[in-house]
N, CA, C and O atoms as a Tinker XYZ file with bonds, in Angstrom:
   328  protein
     1  N     72.329000  125.734000  105.970000    73     2
     2  CA    72.857000  124.648000  106.959000    64     1     3
     3  C     74.331000  124.844000  106.363000    63     2     4     5
     4  O     74.584000  125.295000  105.246000    81     3
     5  N     75.514000  124.297000  107.595000    73     3     6
     6  CA    76.630000  124.581000  107.257000    64     5     7
     7  C     77.290000  123.341000  106.848000    63     6     8     9
     8  O     76.463000  122.455000  107.061000    81     7
     9  N     78.418000  122.796000  106.342000    73     7    10
    10  CA    78.916000  122.005000  105.671000    64     9    11
    11  C     80.134000  121.483000  107.119000    63    10    12    13
    12  O     80.778000  122.431000  107.569000    81    11
    13  N     80.340000  120.439000  107.610000    73    11    14
    14  CA    81.124000  120.158000  108.683000    64    13    15
    15  C     83.031000  120.420000  108.103000    63    14    16    17
    16  O     83.575000  120.203000  107.020000    81    15
    17  N     83.489000  120.889000  109.242000    73    15    18
    18  CA    85.030000  121.280000  109.076000    64    17    19
    19  C     85.722000  119.918000  109.074000    63    18    20    21
    20  O     85.469000  119.000000  109.854000    81    19
    21  N     86.538000  119.908000  108.190000    73    19    22
    22  CA    87.256000  118.385000  108.480000    64    21    23
    23  C     88.569000  118.833000  108.689000    63    22    24    25
    24  O     88.860000  119.796000  107.979000    81    23
    25  N     89.726000  118.312000  109.673000    73    23    26
    26  CA    90.695000  118.775000  110.393000    64    25    27
    27  C     91.785000  118.103000  108.883000    63    26    28    29
    28  O     91.767000  117.049000  108.246000    81    27
    29  N     92.405000  119.026000  108.837000    73    27    30
    30  CA    93.608000  118.730000  107.719000    64    29    31
    31  C     94.722000  118.003000  108.548000    63    30    32    33
    32  O     94.758000  118.376000  109.721000    81    31
    33  N     95.654000  117.031000  108.192000    73    31    34
    34  CA    96.439000  116.451000  108.753000    64    33    35
    35  C     97.666000  116.944000  107.828000    63    34    36    37
    36  O     97.614000  117.020000  106.601000    81    35
    37  N     98.921000  117.308000  108.734000    73    35    38
    38  CA   100.001000  117.685000  108.060000    64    37    39
    39  C    101.206000  116.671000  108.358000    63    38    40    41
    40  O    101.288000  116.135000  109.463000    81    39
    41  N    101.918000  116.483000  107.585000    73    39    42
    42  CA   103.169000  115.406000  107.560000    64    41    43
    43  C    103.853000  115.745000  109.038000    63    42    44    45
    44  O    103.837000  116.849000  109.582000    81    43
    45  N    104.498000  114.449000  109.588000    73    43    46
    46  CA   105.250000  115.159000  110.788000    64    45    47
    47  C    106.720000  115.387000  110.606000    63    46    48    49
    48  O    107.417000  114.418000  110.305000    81    47
    49  N    107.242000  116.527000  110.752000    73    47    50
    50  CA   108.507000  116.779000  110.106000    64    49    51
    51  C    109.442000  116.889000  111.517000    63    50    52    53
    52  O    109.106000  116.960000  112.699000    81    51
    53  N    110.785000  116.870000  110.848000    73    51    54
    54  CA   111.850000  116.739000  112.005000    64    53    55
    55  C    112.250000  118.360000  112.146000    63    54    56    57
    56  O    112.904000  118.622000  113.156000    81    55
    57  N    112.029000  119.144000  111.520000    73    55    58
    58  CA   112.531000  120.285000  111.321000    64    57    59
    59  C    113.567000  121.215000  110.334000    63    58    60    61
    60  O    113.678000  122.398000  110.013000    81    59
    61  N    114.297000  119.842000  110.044000    73    59    62
    62  CA   115.530000  119.649000  109.324000    64    61    63
    63  C    115.044000  119.098000  108.064000    63    62    64    65
    64  O    114.552000  117.970000  108.082000    81    63
    65  N    115.131000  119.835000  106.835000    73    63    66
    66  CA   114.603000  119.282000  105.544000    64    65    67
    67  C    115.393000  118.359000  104.739000    63    66    68    69
    68  O    114.873000  117.504000  104.021000    81    67
    69  N    116.830000  118.557000  104.875000    73    67    70
    70  CA   117.489000  116.960000  104.374000    64    69    71
    71  C    117.362000  116.121000  105.613000    63    70    72    73
    72  O    117.664000  114.989000  105.235000    81    71
    73  N    117.095000  116.079000  106.796000    73    71    74
    74  CA   116.791000  114.917000  107.493000    64    73    75
    75  C    115.711000  114.222000  107.184000    63    74    76    77
    76  O    115.665000  113.002000  107.347000    81    75
    77  N    114.311000  115.221000  106.502000    73    75    78
    78  CA   113.366000  114.661000  106.203000    64    77    79
    79  C    113.487000  114.063000  104.911000    63    78    80    81
    80  O    112.672000  113.155000  104.754000    81    79
    81  N    114.380000  114.313000  103.751000    73    79    82
    82  CA   114.140000  113.594000  102.698000    64    81    83
    83  C    115.395000  112.593000  103.158000    63    82    84    85
    84  O    115.416000  111.705000  102.306000    81    83
    85  N    116.293000  112.388000  103.993000    73    83    86
    86  CA   116.846000  111.290000  104.057000    64    85    87
    87  C    116.307000  110.090000  104.639000    63    86    88    89
    88  O    116.737000  109.018000  104.214000    81    87
    89  N    115.436000  110.099000  105.543000    73    87    90
    90  CA   114.491000  109.453000  105.939000    64    89    91
    91  C    113.888000  108.701000  105.052000    63    90    92    93
    92  O    114.052000  107.486000  104.941000    81    91
    93  N    113.043000  109.503000  104.269000    73    91    94
    94  CA   112.472000  109.056000  103.135000    64    93    95
    95  C    112.897000  108.024000  102.279000    63    94    96    97
    96  O    112.406000  106.930000  101.998000    81    95
    97  N    114.035000  108.676000  101.886000    73    95    98
    98  CA   114.730000  108.063000  100.630000    64    97    99
    99  C    115.356000  106.450000  101.362000    63    98   100   101
   100  O    115.395000  105.368000  100.778000    81    99
   101  N    115.824000  106.770000  102.892000    73    99   102
   102  CA   116.033000  105.379000  103.562000    64   101   103
   103  C    114.749000  104.339000  103.576000    63   102   104   105
   104  O    114.713000  103.158000  103.230000    81   103
   105  N    114.016000  104.942000  103.942000    73   103   106
   106  CA   112.973000  103.943000  103.932000    64   105   107
   107  C    112.387000  102.850000  102.723000    63   106   108   109
   108  O    112.027000  101.673000  102.746000    81   107
   109  N    112.486000  103.791000  101.780000    73   107   110
   110  CA   112.384000  103.367000  100.134000    64   109   111
   111  C    113.420000  102.309000   99.697000    63   110   112   113
   112  O    112.923000  101.316000   99.166000    81   111
   113  N    114.742000  102.327000   99.813000    73   111   114
   114  CA   115.968000  101.673000  100.016000    64   113   115
   115  C    116.018000  100.759000  100.742000    63   114   116   117
   116  O    116.571000   99.799000  100.206000    81   115
   117  N    115.591000  100.523000  102.069000    73   115   118
   118  CA   115.323000   99.275000  102.674000    64   117   119
   119  C    114.091000   98.504000  102.249000    63   118   120   121
   120  O    114.078000   97.302000  102.514000    81   119
   121  N    113.152000   98.986000  101.684000    73   119   122
   122  CA   112.042000   98.499000  101.072000    64   121   123
   123  C    112.266000   97.597000   99.768000    63   122   124   125
   124  O    111.686000   96.583000   99.378000    81   123
   125  N    113.441000   98.427000   99.183000    73   123   126
   126  CA   113.811000   97.543000   97.988000    64   125   127
   127  C    114.430000   96.234000   98.081000    63   126   128   129
   128  O    114.085000   95.207000   97.496000    81   127
   129  N    115.311000   96.391000   98.827000    73   127   130
   130  CA   116.320000   96.022000   99.382000    64   129   131
   131  C    115.818000   94.642000   99.754000    63   130   132   133
   132  O    116.190000   93.624000   99.171000    81   131
   133  N    114.755000   94.666000  100.986000    73   131   134
   134  CA   113.830000   93.513000  101.375000    64   133   135
   135  C    113.125000   92.923000  100.315000    63   134   136   137
   136  O    112.875000   91.719000  100.375000    81   135
   137  N    112.754000   93.620000   99.315000    73   135   138
   138  CA   111.771000   92.688000   98.394000    64   137   139
   139  C    112.759000   92.207000   97.476000    63   138   140   141
   140  O    112.361000   91.195000   96.899000    81   139
   141  N    114.053000   92.619000   97.093000    73   139   142
   142  CA   114.967000   92.122000   96.335000    64   141   143
   143  C    115.740000   90.439000   96.877000    63   142   144   145
   144  O    116.103000   89.391000   96.342000    81   143
   145  N    115.672000   91.057000   98.285000    73   143   146
   146  CA   116.363000   89.526000   99.455000    64   145   147
   147  C    115.177000   88.581000   99.018000    63   146   148   149
   148  O    115.422000   87.469000   98.552000    81   147
   149  N    114.246000   88.914000   99.132000    73   147   150
   150  CA   112.746000   87.901000   99.366000    64   149   151
   151  C    112.795000   87.081000   98.018000    63   150   152   153
   152  O    112.626000   85.862000   98.037000    81   151
   153  N    112.974000   87.609000   97.123000    73   151   154
   154  CA   112.823000   87.336000   95.611000    64   153   155
   155  C    114.009000   86.383000   95.676000    63   154   156   157
   156  O    113.837000   85.192000   95.419000    81   155
   157  N    115.150000   86.837000   95.992000    73   155   158
   158  CA   116.064000   85.795000   95.811000    64   157   159
   159  C    116.407000   84.910000   96.554000    63   158   160   161
   160  O    117.156000   84.033000   96.123000    81   159
   161  N    115.842000   84.886000   98.211000    73   159   162
   162  CA   115.524000   83.623000   98.750000    64   161   163
   163  C    114.395000   82.833000   98.017000    63   162   164   165
   164  O    114.714000   81.663000   97.806000    81   163
   165  N    113.373000   83.124000   97.657000    73   163   166
   166  CA   112.268000   82.279000   97.075000    64   165   167
   167  C    112.959000   81.584000   95.957000    63   166   168   169
   168  O    112.847000   80.359000   96.008000    81   167
   169  N    113.615000   82.035000   95.003000    73   167   170
   170  CA   114.448000   81.369000   93.527000    64   169   171
   171  C    114.996000   80.414000   94.474000    63   170   172   173
   172  O    114.485000   79.300000   94.364000    81   171
   173  N    116.143000   80.554000   95.633000    73   171   174
   174  CA   117.281000   79.552000   96.099000    64   173   175
   175  C    116.148000   78.557000   96.617000    63   174   176   177
   176  O    116.285000   77.435000   96.128000    81   175
   177  N    115.025000   78.690000   97.515000    73   175   178
   178  CA   114.191000   77.771000   97.997000    64   177   179
   179  C    113.376000   76.903000   96.969000    63   178   180   181
   180  O    112.875000   75.816000   97.258000    81   179
   181  N    113.292000   77.570000   95.606000    73   179   182
   182  CA   112.758000   76.662000   94.885000    64   181   183
   183  C    114.075000   75.387000   94.211000    63   182   184   185
   184  O    113.835000   74.224000   93.888000    81   183
   185  N    115.394000   76.079000   94.167000    73   183   186
   186  CA   116.074000   75.165000   93.522000    64   185   187
   187  C    116.290000   74.196000   94.175000    63   186   188   189
   188  O    116.256000   73.088000   93.640000    81   187
   189  N    116.680000   74.408000   96.034000    73   187   190
   190  CA   116.485000   73.552000   96.734000    64   189   191
   191  C    115.894000   72.376000   96.841000    63   190   192   193
   192  O    116.447000   71.291000   97.025000    81   191
   193  N    114.438000   72.661000   96.693000    73   191   194
   194  CA   113.408000   71.905000   96.608000    64   193   195
   195  C    113.407000   70.767000   95.218000    63   194   196   197
   196  O    113.102000   69.579000   95.113000    81   195
   197  N    113.860000   71.700000   94.357000    73   195   198
   198  CA   113.979000   70.808000   93.036000    64   197   199
   199  C    115.384000   70.101000   93.096000    63   198   200   201
   200  O    115.700000   69.425000   92.118000    81   199
   201  N    116.252000   70.196000   94.155000    73   199   202
   202  CA   117.357000   69.408000   94.001000    64   201   203
   203  C    116.960000   68.205000   95.025000    63   202   204   205
   204  O    117.524000   67.121000   94.874000    81   203
   205  N    116.257000   68.328000   95.786000    73   203   206
   206  CA   116.063000   67.306000   96.943000    64   205   207
   207  C    114.918000   66.401000   96.568000    63   206   208   209
   208  O    114.896000   65.243000   96.986000    81   207
   209  N    114.044000   66.843000   95.860000    73   207   210
   210  CA   113.227000   66.098000   94.931000    64   209   211
   211  C    113.413000   65.141000   93.810000    63   210   212   213
   212  O    112.578000   64.247000   93.670000    81   211
   213  N    113.927000   65.189000   93.395000    73   211   214
   214  CA   114.999000   64.419000   92.130000    64   213   215
   215  C    116.371000   63.679000   92.355000    63   214   216   217
   216  O    117.295000   64.485000   92.455000    81   215
   217  N    116.665000   62.662000   92.439000    73   215   218
   218  CA   117.888000   62.003000   92.528000    64   217   219
   219  C    118.770000   62.674000   91.219000    63   218   220   221
   220  O    118.312000   62.805000   90.084000    81   219
   221  N    119.836000   62.978000   91.559000    73   219   222
   222  CA   120.633000   63.346000   90.440000    64   221   223
   223  C    121.644000   62.088000   89.718000    63   222   224   225
   224  O    122.710000   61.767000   90.243000    81   223
   225  N    121.271000   61.620000   88.792000    73   223   226
   226  CA   122.025000   60.644000   88.546000    64   225   227
   227  C    122.665000   60.214000   87.056000    63   226   228   229
   228  O    121.969000   60.573000   86.106000    81   227
   229  N    123.537000   59.703000   86.822000    73   227   230
   230  CA   123.998000   59.467000   85.336000    64   229   231
   231  C    123.754000   57.950000   85.195000    63   230   232   233
   232  O    123.721000   57.220000   86.186000    81   231
   233  N    123.579000   57.478000   83.895000    73   231   234
   234  CA   123.311000   56.436000   83.414000    64   233   235
   235  C    124.335000   55.866000   82.227000    63   234   236   237
   236  O    124.618000   56.707000   81.375000    81   235
   237  N    124.749000   54.936000   82.111000    73   235   238
   238  CA   125.728000   54.649000   80.995000    64   237   239
   239  C    125.010000   53.051000   80.777000    63   238   240   241
   240  O    124.544000   52.259000   81.595000    81   239
   241  N    125.177000   52.993000   79.148000    73   239   242
   242  CA   124.375000   51.598000   78.912000    64   241   243
   243  C    125.388000   51.147000   78.179000    63   242   244   245
   244  O    126.116000   52.066000   77.805000    81   243
   245  N    125.786000   49.867000   77.752000    73   243   246
   246  CA   126.973000   48.630000   77.531000    64   245   247
   247  C    126.297000   47.828000   76.890000    63   246   248   249
   248  O    125.235000   47.296000   77.213000    81   247
   249  N    126.962000   47.711000   75.863000    73   247   250
   250  CA   126.330000   45.897000   75.047000    64   249   251
   251  C    127.415000   45.417000   75.483000    63   250   252   253
   252  O    128.548000   45.816000   75.212000    81   251
   253  N    127.079000   44.441000   76.257000    73   251   254
   254  CA   128.464000   43.111000   76.131000    64   253   255
   255  C    127.788000   41.728000   75.226000    63   254   256   257
   256  O    126.625000   41.324000   75.217000    81   255
   257  N    128.634000   41.360000   74.715000    73   255   258
   258  CA   128.010000   40.361000   73.777000    64   257   259
   259  C    128.719000   38.964000   74.413000    63   258   260   261
   260  O    129.939000   38.801000   74.397000    81   259
   261  N    127.934000   38.153000   74.878000    73   259   262
   262  CA   128.532000   36.836000   75.606000    64   261   263
   263  C    128.149000   36.089000   74.708000    63   262   264   265
   264  O    127.157000   36.192000   73.987000    81   263
   265  N    129.039000   35.219000   74.744000    73   263   266
   266  CA   129.052000   33.789000   74.108000    64   265   267
   267  C    127.536000   33.187000   73.728000    63   266   268   269
   268  O    127.750000   32.047000   73.316000    81   267
   269  N    126.647000   33.352000   73.703000    73   267   270
   270  CA   124.916000   33.222000   73.553000    64   269   271
   271  C    125.136000   33.015000   72.212000    63   270   272   273
   272  O    125.970000   33.512000   71.455000    81   271
   273  N    124.135000   32.086000   72.003000    73   271   274
   274  CA   123.844000   31.579000   70.833000    64   273   275
   275  C    122.647000   32.838000   70.476000    63   274   276   277
   276  O    122.598000   33.516000   69.449000    81   275
   277  N    121.778000   32.897000   71.602000    73   275   278
   278  CA   120.367000   33.683000   70.861000    64   277   279
   279  C    120.598000   35.099000   71.583000    63   278   280   281
   280  O    120.435000   36.035000   70.801000    81   279
   281  N    120.837000   35.363000   72.495000    73   279   282
   282  CA   120.468000   36.899000   72.986000    64   281   283
   283  C    121.789000   37.556000   73.563000    63   282   284   285
   284  O    122.506000   36.956000   74.364000    81   283
   285  N    122.080000   38.921000   73.067000    73   283   286
   286  CA   122.878000   40.058000   73.126000    64   285   287
   287  C    122.560000   40.304000   74.878000    63   286   288   289
   288  O    121.502000   40.179000   75.494000    81   287
   289  N    123.835000   40.672000   75.328000    73   287   290
   290  CA   123.581000   41.130000   76.919000    64   289   291
   291  C    123.445000   42.677000   76.778000    63   290   292   293
   292  O    124.274000   43.199000   76.032000    81   291
   293  N    122.533000   43.493000   77.376000    73   291   294
   294  CA   122.636000   45.006000   77.781000    64   293   295
   295  C    122.678000   45.055000   79.129000    63   294   296   297
   296  O    121.981000   44.362000   79.870000    81   295
   297  N    123.744000   46.121000   79.580000    73   295   298
   298  CA   124.001000   46.351000   81.048000    64   297   299
   299  C    123.857000   48.153000   81.358000    63   298   300   301
   300  O    124.349000   49.058000   80.685000    81   299
   301  N    123.131000   48.244000   82.428000    73   299   302
   302  CA   122.756000   49.210000   82.800000    64   301   303
   303  C    123.485000   49.688000   84.185000    63   302   304   305
   304  O    123.385000   49.025000   85.217000    81   303
   305  N    124.287000   51.005000   84.095000    73   303   306
   306  CA   125.140000   51.159000   85.137000    64   305   307
   307  C    124.381000   52.709000   85.917000    63   306   308   309
   308  O    123.822000   53.572000   85.239000    81   307
   309  N    124.496000   52.760000   87.090000    73   307   310
   310  CA   123.584000   54.243000   87.195000    64   309   311
   311  C    124.446000   54.355000   88.604000    63   310   312   313
   312  O    124.702000   53.471000   89.422000    81   311
   313  N    124.814000   55.799000   88.592000    73   311   314
   314  CA   125.583000   56.075000   89.821000    64   313   315
   315  C    125.223000   57.514000   90.166000    63   314   316   317
   316  O    125.412000   58.409000   89.343000    81   315
   317  N    124.637000   57.784000   91.538000    73   315   318
   318  CA   124.439000   58.699000   92.138000    64   317   319
   319  C    125.790000   59.915000   92.090000    63   318   320   321
   320  O    126.889000   59.695000   92.598000    81   319
   321  N    125.422000   61.188000   91.376000    73   319   322
   322  CA   126.370000   61.835000   91.612000    64   321   323
   323  C    126.233000   63.315000   92.300000    63   322   324   325
   324  O    126.828000   64.344000   91.982000    81   323
   325  N    125.442000   63.147000   93.154000    73   323   326
   326  CA   125.032000   64.266000   93.627000    64   325   327
   327  C    124.338000   64.334000   94.891000    63   326   328
   328  O    123.953000   65.419000   95.327000    81   327
């Protein structure tokens, strides 16, 4: 019984070895740049969601003493700074 023969595929070449290398390096470089941009975009989106979810406020507490016999008065100031 004979074993079936499989076709062997060969890489497509342009005929110029330097161009084949340049195309391969370009494809890998573009892939890495795309990956870097996707990660940077994801981090920027996380920061954007975080900044839109919680208001950025500053608080200041002051203790004022009115001429009250029983209770001192405490006042809180809140300001939106962002």
